[in-house]
C-alpha atoms as an extended CHARMM CRD file, in Angstrom:
* protein
*
       226  EXT
         1         1  MET       CA            -32.7160000000        5.7300000000      -17.6100000000  PROA      1               0.0000000000
         2         2  VAL       CA            -35.3000000000        7.5580000000      -14.9470000000  PROA      2               0.0000000000
         3         3  LEU       CA            -35.0780000000       10.5310000000      -13.6750000000  PROA      3               0.0000000000
         4         4  THR       CA            -36.4730000000       11.4380000000      -10.8110000000  PROA      4               0.0000000000
         5         5  ASP       CA            -35.7020000000       15.0040000000       -9.9830000000  PROA      5               0.0000000000
         6         6  ASP       CA            -36.6340000000       16.7350000000      -13.5920000000  PROA      6               0.0000000000
         7         7  ASN       CA            -33.0470000000       17.5770000000      -13.8720000000  PROA      7               0.0000000000
         8         8  PHE       CA            -30.6340000000       16.8930000000      -17.1020000000  PROA      8               0.0000000000
         9         9  ALA       CA            -27.9220000000       18.5420000000      -14.6450000000  PROA      9               0.0000000000
        10        10  THR       CA            -28.6890000000       14.8560000000      -12.7830000000  PROA      10              0.0000000000
        11        11  ILE       CA            -27.4930000000       13.1360000000      -15.7530000000  PROA      11              0.0000000000
        12        12  ILE       CA            -23.8550000000       14.5690000000      -15.4020000000  PROA      12              0.0000000000
        13        13  LYS       CA            -23.6480000000       14.3010000000      -11.4400000000  PROA      13              0.0000000000
        14        14  ALA       CA            -24.7350000000       10.5860000000      -12.0590000000  PROA      14              0.0000000000
        15        15  VAL       CA            -22.2880000000        9.7520000000      -14.0920000000  PROA      15              0.0000000000
        16        16  GLU       CA            -19.2740000000       12.0590000000      -12.0560000000  PROA      16              0.0000000000
        17        17  SER       CA            -20.3400000000        9.8740000000       -9.3190000000  PROA      17              0.0000000000
        18        18  GLY       CA            -19.8360000000        6.4190000000      -11.1680000000  PROA      18              0.0000000000
        19        19  ARG       CA            -16.3360000000        6.9120000000      -12.8230000000  PROA      19              0.0000000000
        20        20  ASN       CA            -15.5710000000        7.9490000000       -9.6540000000  PROA      20              0.0000000000
        21        21  ILE       CA            -17.1140000000        4.8760000000       -8.0140000000  PROA      21              0.0000000000
        22        22  TYR       CA            -15.0360000000        2.3980000000      -10.9910000000  PROA      22              0.0000000000
        23        23  GLU       CA            -11.3300000000        4.4090000000      -10.2110000000  PROA      23              0.0000000000
        24        24  ASN       CA            -12.1440000000        3.9210000000       -6.3210000000  PROA      24              0.0000000000
        25        25  ILE       CA            -12.5490000000        0.1270000000       -6.9170000000  PROA      25              0.0000000000
        26        26  LYS       CA             -9.3970000000        0.0320000000       -8.7370000000  PROA      26              0.0000000000
        27        27  LYS       CA             -7.4830000000        2.1600000000       -6.3590000000  PROA      27              0.0000000000
        28        28  ALA       CA             -8.3680000000       -0.3940000000       -3.8280000000  PROA      28              0.0000000000
        29        29  ILE       CA             -7.4480000000       -3.0940000000       -5.4210000000  PROA      29              0.0000000000
        30        30  GLN       CA             -4.4860000000       -1.7280000000       -7.4930000000  PROA      30              0.0000000000
        31        31  PHE       CA             -3.5760000000       -0.8940000000       -3.4260000000  PROA      31              0.0000000000
        32        32  LEU       CA             -4.0780000000       -4.2800000000       -2.1670000000  PROA      32              0.0000000000
        33        33  LEU       CA             -3.0340000000       -6.6590000000       -5.2540000000  PROA      33              0.0000000000
        34        34  ALA       CA              0.7720000000       -4.6460000000       -4.9040000000  PROA      34              0.0000000000
        35        35  GLY       CA              1.2150000000       -5.8410000000       -1.6220000000  PROA      35              0.0000000000
        36        36  ASN       CA              0.3770000000       -8.7240000000       -1.7710000000  PROA      36              0.0000000000
        37        37  PHE       CA              2.9450000000       -9.5290000000       -4.4730000000  PROA      37              0.0000000000
        38        38  ALA       CA              5.5370000000       -6.9690000000       -2.5620000000  PROA      38              0.0000000000
        39        39  ALA       CA              4.9190000000      -10.1540000000       -0.2390000000  PROA      39              0.0000000000
        40        40  ILE       CA              5.4600000000      -12.8660000000       -2.4960000000  PROA      40              0.0000000000
        41        41  LEU       CA              8.1170000000      -10.6690000000       -4.1840000000  PROA      41              0.0000000000
        42        42  VAL       CA             10.3860000000      -11.8950000000       -0.6740000000  PROA      42              0.0000000000
        43        43  VAL       CA              9.1990000000      -14.9350000000       -0.3460000000  PROA      43              0.0000000000
        44        44  ILE       CA             10.5450000000      -16.4880000000       -3.7530000000  PROA      44              0.0000000000
        45        45  VAL       CA             13.9180000000      -13.9950000000       -3.5070000000  PROA      45              0.0000000000
        46        46  ALA       CA             14.6530000000      -14.8650000000       -0.6400000000  PROA      46              0.0000000000
        47        47  SER       CA             14.0020000000      -18.6390000000       -0.9830000000  PROA      47              0.0000000000
        48        48  LEU       CA             16.3980000000      -18.4070000000       -3.7530000000  PROA      48              0.0000000000
        49        49  MET       CA             18.6130000000      -17.4520000000       -2.0860000000  PROA      49              0.0000000000
        50        50  SER       CA             18.7150000000      -20.7330000000       -0.1400000000  PROA      50              0.0000000000
        51        51  LEU       CA             17.9180000000      -17.7350000000        3.5640000000  PROA      51              0.0000000000
        52        52  PRO       CA             14.6360000000      -18.1400000000        6.0700000000  PROA      52              0.0000000000
        53        53  VAL       CA             11.3060000000      -17.9010000000        5.4560000000  PROA      53              0.0000000000
        54        54  PRO       CA             11.0660000000      -13.9820000000        6.0480000000  PROA      54              0.0000000000
        55        55  PHE       CA              7.1690000000      -13.7080000000        6.9760000000  PROA      55              0.0000000000
        56        56  ALA       CA              5.6230000000      -16.4020000000       10.3680000000  PROA      56              0.0000000000
        57        57  PRO       CA              2.0310000000      -17.1210000000        9.6670000000  PROA      57              0.0000000000
        58        58  VAL       CA              0.8880000000      -14.4610000000       12.4670000000  PROA      58              0.0000000000
        59        59  HSD       CA              2.8990000000      -11.1450000000       10.0540000000  PROA      59              0.0000000000
        60        60  LEU       CA              0.5550000000      -12.2500000000        7.0770000000  PROA      60              0.0000000000
        61        61  LEU       CA             -2.3290000000      -12.5760000000        9.0780000000  PROA      61              0.0000000000
        62        62  PHE       CA             -1.5660000000       -9.5190000000       11.2570000000  PROA      62              0.0000000000
        63        63  ILE       CA             -1.1180000000       -7.5950000000        7.8850000000  PROA      63              0.0000000000
        64        64  ASN       CA             -3.7810000000       -8.3520000000        5.3750000000  PROA      64              0.0000000000
        65        65  LEU       CA             -6.8800000000       -8.2240000000        8.6930000000  PROA      65              0.0000000000
        66        66  LEU       CA             -5.1990000000       -5.0680000000        9.8020000000  PROA      66              0.0000000000
        67        67  THR       CA             -2.8360000000       -2.7630000000        8.1830000000  PROA      67              0.0000000000
        68        68  ASP       CA             -4.6400000000       -3.7940000000        5.0750000000  PROA      68              0.0000000000
        69        69  SER       CA             -8.1500000000       -3.4550000000        5.2560000000  PROA      69              0.0000000000
        70        70  LEU       CA             -8.5330000000       -0.1160000000        6.4650000000  PROA      70              0.0000000000
        71        71  PRO       CA             -6.0810000000        1.8680000000        4.2200000000  PROA      71              0.0000000000
        72        72  ALA       CA             -8.2670000000       -0.1340000000        1.0500000000  PROA      72              0.0000000000
        73        73  ILE       CA            -11.4310000000        0.6260000000        3.0570000000  PROA      73              0.0000000000
        74        74  ALA       CA            -10.9870000000        4.3410000000        3.3010000000  PROA      74              0.0000000000
        75        75  LEU       CA             -9.1530000000        4.0010000000       -1.1850000000  PROA      75              0.0000000000
        76        76  GLY       CA            -12.5840000000        3.0040000000       -1.8870000000  PROA      76              0.0000000000
        77        77  LEU       CA            -13.8180000000        6.4260000000        0.1880000000  PROA      77              0.0000000000
        78        78  GLU       CA            -12.2530000000        8.5160000000       -1.7120000000  PROA      78              0.0000000000
        79        79  PRO       CA            -13.6270000000       12.0450000000       -2.7730000000  PROA      79              0.0000000000
        80        80  CYS       CA            -14.8300000000       13.0240000000       -5.8120000000  PROA      80              0.0000000000
        81        81  HSD       CA            -11.4090000000       14.0720000000       -8.2520000000  PROA      81              0.0000000000
        82        82  HSD       CA            -11.4120000000       17.7200000000      -10.3130000000  PROA      82              0.0000000000
        83        83  ASP       CA            -10.5040000000       16.5020000000      -14.1280000000  PROA      83              0.0000000000
        84        84  VAL       CA            -12.8320000000       13.1310000000      -13.4670000000  PROA      84              0.0000000000
        85        85  MET       CA            -15.7970000000       14.4500000000      -15.4860000000  PROA      85              0.0000000000
        86        86  GLY       CA            -11.9080000000       15.5740000000      -17.4020000000  PROA      86              0.0000000000
        87        87  GLU       CA            -11.1940000000       11.7940000000      -18.9010000000  PROA      87              0.0000000000
        88        88  LYS       CA            -12.3350000000        9.6120000000      -21.7860000000  PROA      88              0.0000000000
        89        89  PRO       CA            -14.5140000000        6.8490000000      -22.1420000000  PROA      89              0.0000000000
        90        90  ARG       CA            -12.9560000000        3.3430000000      -21.4810000000  PROA      90              0.0000000000
        91        91  PRO       CA            -13.9760000000        0.9380000000      -23.5670000000  PROA      91              0.0000000000
        92        92  VAL       CA            -17.3230000000       -1.0500000000      -22.8330000000  PROA      92              0.0000000000
        93        93  LYS       CA            -15.5690000000       -5.2570000000      -22.2460000000  PROA      93              0.0000000000
        94        94  GLU       CA            -12.1980000000       -3.4370000000      -20.9800000000  PROA      94              0.0000000000
        95        95  SER       CA            -11.4450000000       -5.8650000000      -18.0320000000  PROA      95              0.0000000000
        96        96  ILE       CA            -10.6570000000       -3.8110000000      -14.7400000000  PROA      96              0.0000000000
        97        97  LEU       CA             -6.9230000000       -4.8950000000      -14.9490000000  PROA      97              0.0000000000
        98        98  THR       CA             -5.0960000000       -3.9000000000      -18.2380000000  PROA      98              0.0000000000
        99        99  LYS       CA             -1.9840000000       -4.1090000000      -19.4170000000  PROA      99              0.0000000000
       100       100  ASP       CA             -0.9120000000       -1.3320000000      -18.4360000000  PROA      100             0.0000000000
       101       101  PHE       CA             -2.9240000000       -1.7820000000      -14.6940000000  PROA      101             0.0000000000
       102       102  LEU       CA             -1.4020000000       -4.4920000000      -13.8450000000  PROA      102             0.0000000000
       103       103  THR       CA              2.5330000000       -3.2110000000      -14.9750000000  PROA      103             0.0000000000
       104       104  ARG       CA              2.0260000000       -0.2580000000      -12.2910000000  PROA      104             0.0000000000
       105       105  ILE       CA              1.6040000000       -3.0540000000      -10.2690000000  PROA      105             0.0000000000
       106       106  GLY       CA              4.1400000000       -5.4970000000      -11.0880000000  PROA      106             0.0000000000
       107       107  VAL       CA              5.8190000000       -2.1550000000      -10.1480000000  PROA      107             0.0000000000
       108       108  GLU       CA              4.8080000000       -1.1570000000       -7.4370000000  PROA      108             0.0000000000
       109       109  GLY       CA              4.9410000000       -4.3390000000       -5.6280000000  PROA      109             0.0000000000
       110       110  GLY       CA              9.2080000000       -4.5600000000       -6.9860000000  PROA      110             0.0000000000
       111       111  VAL       CA              9.3700000000       -1.6500000000       -5.2830000000  PROA      111             0.0000000000
       112       112  ILE       CA              8.2120000000       -2.3750000000       -2.1370000000  PROA      112             0.0000000000
       113       113  GLY       CA              9.5290000000       -5.8780000000       -2.4210000000  PROA      113             0.0000000000
       114       114  ALA       CA             13.4030000000       -4.5950000000       -2.6320000000  PROA      114             0.0000000000
       115       115  VAL       CA             12.7370000000       -2.5230000000        0.2820000000  PROA      115             0.0000000000
       116       116  VAL       CA             11.7730000000       -5.8380000000        2.0580000000  PROA      116             0.0000000000
       117       117  LEU       CA             13.9250000000       -8.1600000000        2.0130000000  PROA      117             0.0000000000
       118       118  ALA       CA             16.6450000000       -5.3400000000        2.0380000000  PROA      118             0.0000000000
       119       119  ALA       CA             15.3690000000       -4.9010000000        5.6200000000  PROA      119             0.0000000000
       120       120  PHE       CA             15.6870000000       -8.7220000000        6.2500000000  PROA      120             0.0000000000
       121       121  LEU       CA             18.9510000000       -8.6180000000        4.8980000000  PROA      121             0.0000000000
       122       122  ILE       CA             20.1270000000       -6.6790000000        7.0090000000  PROA      122             0.0000000000
       123       123  GLY       CA             19.1080000000       -7.4730000000        9.9840000000  PROA      123             0.0000000000
       124       124  TYR       CA             20.2430000000      -11.2310000000        8.9700000000  PROA      124             0.0000000000
       125       125  ARG       CA             24.1980000000       -9.5980000000        8.8450000000  PROA      125             0.0000000000
       126       126  ASP       CA             24.5540000000      -11.8000000000       12.4140000000  PROA      126             0.0000000000
       127       127  GLY       CA             22.3140000000      -14.6840000000       11.1430000000  PROA      127             0.0000000000
       128       128  ASN       CA             19.4400000000      -13.7270000000       13.7920000000  PROA      128             0.0000000000
       129       129  LYS       CA             16.2030000000      -14.8420000000       11.6900000000  PROA      129             0.0000000000
       130       130  VAL       CA             14.0220000000      -13.1920000000       14.3780000000  PROA      130             0.0000000000
       131       131  LEU       CA             15.3810000000      -10.0880000000       14.4520000000  PROA      131             0.0000000000
       132       132  ALA       CA             15.5460000000      -10.2790000000       10.0490000000  PROA      132             0.0000000000
       133       133  GLY       CA             12.0860000000      -11.5380000000       10.4320000000  PROA      133             0.0000000000
       134       134  THR       CA             10.7430000000       -8.8110000000       12.7840000000  PROA      134             0.0000000000
       135       135  MET       CA             12.3890000000       -5.6940000000       10.8960000000  PROA      135             0.0000000000
       136       136  ALA       CA             11.3730000000       -7.5290000000        7.1850000000  PROA      136             0.0000000000
       137       137  PHE       CA              7.5200000000       -7.6230000000        8.6350000000  PROA      137             0.0000000000
       138       138  ALA       CA              7.8960000000       -3.4130000000        9.8060000000  PROA      138             0.0000000000
       139       139  VAL       CA              8.9680000000       -2.5290000000        6.7050000000  PROA      139             0.0000000000
       140       140  LEU       CA              6.4860000000       -4.2130000000        4.8070000000  PROA      140             0.0000000000
       141       141  CYS       CA              3.7660000000       -3.5780000000        6.5240000000  PROA      141             0.0000000000
       142       142  LEU       CA              4.8650000000        0.2930000000        7.5170000000  PROA      142             0.0000000000
       143       143  SER       CA              5.5840000000        0.6850000000        3.0500000000  PROA      143             0.0000000000
       144       144  ARG       CA              1.8690000000       -0.6800000000        1.9650000000  PROA      144             0.0000000000
       145       145  LEU       CA              0.2730000000        1.9070000000        4.6290000000  PROA      145             0.0000000000
       146       146  LEU       CA              2.2860000000        4.6690000000        3.2750000000  PROA      146             0.0000000000
       147       147  HSD       CA              1.7850000000        2.5950000000       -0.1980000000  PROA      147             0.0000000000
       148       148  GLY       CA             -2.6630000000        3.2160000000        0.2480000000  PROA      148             0.0000000000
       149       149  TYR       CA             -0.9070000000        7.3150000000       -0.2540000000  PROA      149             0.0000000000
       150       150  ASN       CA              0.4870000000        6.3380000000       -4.2780000000  PROA      150             0.0000000000
       151       151  CYS       CA             -2.1520000000        5.5400000000       -4.8990000000  PROA      151             0.0000000000
       152       152  LYS       CA             -4.7260000000        7.6790000000       -4.1930000000  PROA      152             0.0000000000
       153       153  ALA       CA             -3.6390000000        9.2320000000       -7.9560000000  PROA      153             0.0000000000
       154       154  LYS       CA             -1.5490000000        8.9610000000      -10.5990000000  PROA      154             0.0000000000
       155       155  LYS       CA              0.5050000000       11.7960000000      -10.5650000000  PROA      155             0.0000000000
       156       156  PRO       CA              2.6160000000       12.7230000000       -7.4890000000  PROA      156             0.0000000000
       157       157  VAL       CA              0.2440000000       13.6170000000       -4.6000000000  PROA      157             0.0000000000
       158       158  ILE       CA              3.0780000000       13.8950000000       -2.3280000000  PROA      158             0.0000000000
       159       159  PHE       CA              3.7670000000       18.0900000000       -0.8430000000  PROA      159             0.0000000000
       160       160  THR       CA              0.5610000000       18.8540000000       -2.2050000000  PROA      160             0.0000000000
       161       161  GLY       CA             -3.6460000000       19.0550000000       -1.0910000000  PROA      161             0.0000000000
       162       162  GLU       CA             -4.2550000000       15.8440000000       -1.7850000000  PROA      162             0.0000000000
       163       163  PHE       CA             -2.3070000000       14.3000000000        0.1400000000  PROA      163             0.0000000000
       164       164  PHE       CA             -5.0820000000       14.8200000000        3.0200000000  PROA      164             0.0000000000
       165       165  ASN       CA             -7.9300000000       15.1910000000        1.0070000000  PROA      165             0.0000000000
       166       166  ASN       CA             -9.2860000000       11.8950000000        2.9890000000  PROA      166             0.0000000000
       167       167  ARG       CA             -9.6350000000       11.9150000000        6.8790000000  PROA      167             0.0000000000
       168       168  PHE       CA            -10.6080000000        7.9600000000        6.5320000000  PROA      168             0.0000000000
       169       169  MET       CA             -6.9810000000        7.3390000000        4.8660000000  PROA      169             0.0000000000
       170       170  GLN       CA             -5.6660000000        9.5410000000        7.7090000000  PROA      170             0.0000000000
       171       171  GLY       CA             -6.9470000000        7.0760000000       10.7450000000  PROA      171             0.0000000000
       172       172  ALA       CA             -6.8950000000        4.2040000000        8.4240000000  PROA      172             0.0000000000
       173       173  PHE       CA             -2.3350000000        5.1190000000        8.2850000000  PROA      173             0.0000000000
       174       174  LEU       CA             -2.3080000000        6.8010000000       11.7380000000  PROA      174             0.0000000000
       175       175  ALA       CA             -4.2110000000        2.6660000000       13.4850000000  PROA      175             0.0000000000
       176       176  GLY       CA             -2.2280000000        0.8070000000       11.7040000000  PROA      176             0.0000000000
       177       177  PHE       CA              0.8670000000        2.2830000000       12.3720000000  PROA      177             0.0000000000
       178       178  VAL       CA              0.0070000000        2.9950000000       16.4330000000  PROA      178             0.0000000000
       179       179  LEU       CA             -0.8710000000       -0.7970000000       15.8930000000  PROA      179             0.0000000000
       180       180  LEU       CA              2.2740000000       -1.6880000000       14.7900000000  PROA      180             0.0000000000
       181       181  THR       CA              3.5470000000        0.3750000000       16.2560000000  PROA      181             0.0000000000
       182       182  VAL       CA              2.0120000000       -1.8560000000       19.3180000000  PROA      182             0.0000000000
       183       183  VAL       CA              3.4120000000       -5.2600000000       18.1520000000  PROA      183             0.0000000000
       184       184  LEU       CA              6.3290000000       -4.0940000000       18.1380000000  PROA      184             0.0000000000
       185       185  MET       CA              7.1190000000       -2.3860000000       21.2870000000  PROA      185             0.0000000000
       186       186  VAL       CA              4.7920000000       -4.1860000000       23.8050000000  PROA      186             0.0000000000
       187       187  PRO       CA              6.9520000000       -7.0410000000       25.4030000000  PROA      187             0.0000000000
       188       188  VAL       CA              4.4430000000       -8.8690000000       25.6200000000  PROA      188             0.0000000000
       189       189  LEU       CA              3.3340000000       -9.5290000000       22.4340000000  PROA      189             0.0000000000
       190       190  HSD       CA              6.5740000000      -10.8880000000       20.3160000000  PROA      190             0.0000000000
       191       191  GLY       CA              5.8940000000      -14.4230000000       21.3150000000  PROA      191             0.0000000000
       192       192  PHE       CA              2.5070000000      -13.9380000000       19.8430000000  PROA      192             0.0000000000
       193       193  PHE       CA              3.7200000000      -12.6340000000       17.3800000000  PROA      193             0.0000000000
       194       194  ALA       CA              7.3440000000      -13.7420000000       16.1450000000  PROA      194             0.0000000000
       195       195  VAL       CA              9.6630000000      -10.6870000000       16.7710000000  PROA      195             0.0000000000
       196       196  GLN       CA             12.0310000000       -8.7860000000       19.3180000000  PROA      196             0.0000000000
       197       197  THR       CA             12.3190000000       -5.4930000000       20.4830000000  PROA      197             0.0000000000
       198       198  LEU       CA             14.1150000000       -2.7700000000       17.9940000000  PROA      198             0.0000000000
       199       199  LYS       CA             17.3090000000       -1.2930000000       18.6670000000  PROA      199             0.0000000000
       200       200  MET       CA             16.7770000000        2.5860000000       18.2330000000  PROA      200             0.0000000000
       201       201  GLY       CA             18.9400000000        2.0240000000       14.6130000000  PROA      201             0.0000000000
       202       202  GLU       CA             17.1970000000       -0.9290000000       12.9540000000  PROA      202             0.0000000000
       203       203  LEU       CA             13.6140000000        1.7570000000       14.1540000000  PROA      203             0.0000000000
       204       204  LEU       CA             15.6320000000        4.1440000000       12.1620000000  PROA      204             0.0000000000
       205       205  THR       CA             16.6310000000        1.5950000000        9.4270000000  PROA      205             0.0000000000
       206       206  VAL       CA             12.0790000000        0.7500000000        9.0030000000  PROA      206             0.0000000000
       207       207  TYR       CA             11.5020000000        4.2170000000        8.7910000000  PROA      207             0.0000000000
       208       208  GLY       CA             14.1800000000        5.2380000000        6.1550000000  PROA      208             0.0000000000
       209       209  LEU       CA             13.8220000000        1.4330000000        4.0700000000  PROA      209             0.0000000000
       210       210  SER       CA              9.7560000000        2.4850000000        4.3840000000  PROA      210             0.0000000000
       211       211  GLY       CA              9.7470000000        5.8860000000        3.4170000000  PROA      211             0.0000000000
       212       212  LEU       CA             11.8680000000        5.1990000000        0.4170000000  PROA      212             0.0000000000
       213       213  SER       CA              9.1150000000        2.3710000000       -1.3800000000  PROA      213             0.0000000000
       214       214  MET       CA              6.9110000000        5.4210000000       -1.1900000000  PROA      214             0.0000000000
       215       215  LEU       CA              9.1740000000        8.3360000000       -2.5250000000  PROA      215             0.0000000000
       216       216  VAL       CA             10.2840000000        5.9110000000       -5.6740000000  PROA      216             0.0000000000
       217       217  ILE       CA              7.3510000000        5.2600000000       -6.9400000000  PROA      217             0.0000000000
       218       218  GLN       CA              6.2550000000        8.9180000000       -5.9440000000  PROA      218             0.0000000000
       219       219  GLY       CA              8.8460000000        9.7660000000       -8.2680000000  PROA      219             0.0000000000
       220       220  MET       CA              8.9270000000        7.4970000000      -11.2950000000  PROA      220             0.0000000000
       221       221  LYS       CA              5.1280000000        8.7880000000      -10.6430000000  PROA      221             0.0000000000
       222       222  GLN       CA              6.9680000000       12.4450000000      -11.5860000000  PROA      222             0.0000000000
       223       223  VAL       CA              9.1000000000       11.4080000000      -14.4320000000  PROA      223             0.0000000000
       224       224  VAL       CA              7.2600000000        8.8450000000      -16.0830000000  PROA      224             0.0000000000
       225       225  LYS       CA              3.9150000000        9.3900000000      -15.1640000000  PROA      225             0.0000000000
       226       226  PHE       CA              3.4040000000        6.1070000000      -13.9530000000  PROA      226             0.0000000000
């Protein structure tokens, strides 16, 4: 180890920075894998229930290229947590995909998948496949945007200052929300994105189910330190 500034305090800063980088990488991986698992889960369950495929290819392309990439980048820019130096050193040979980490991803993906499937079933009540797909797409997109906040910490961040401490996350959520709104509200785009205009009640259902997924995951973090 070489100290270029002859200051041993630099070692502490270097360790702190390294730990923060590692944690931010895990947050981005958690965000991406949980969202993708949710989409896969919905498709599998819908197939088992003999329902139409919930998503058009363009839906998943939109999510992966536009509304997923920005929050993932923002999580990589999370500020250093105040207690990062209080954590025990991790084993050198420990994989980043530990059992607890994968369990967390699976449960969070399951929660998101559940609200997306609920949106699809609500939209498909009258056999309208396009409406069902639109609602499922919108809930998946918005739930994944909100899930970026879930991935900020192992403890609940809602109603705390930590919820707003990353301006890049705020920008990523706003950009994703605006893009989703444009797709849903501009009729000329509906044919390309395989969606239809949502009525006010349907929009409220989309917002409610998306917010519910976040509240459930935040509640789990509070109750079981998930």
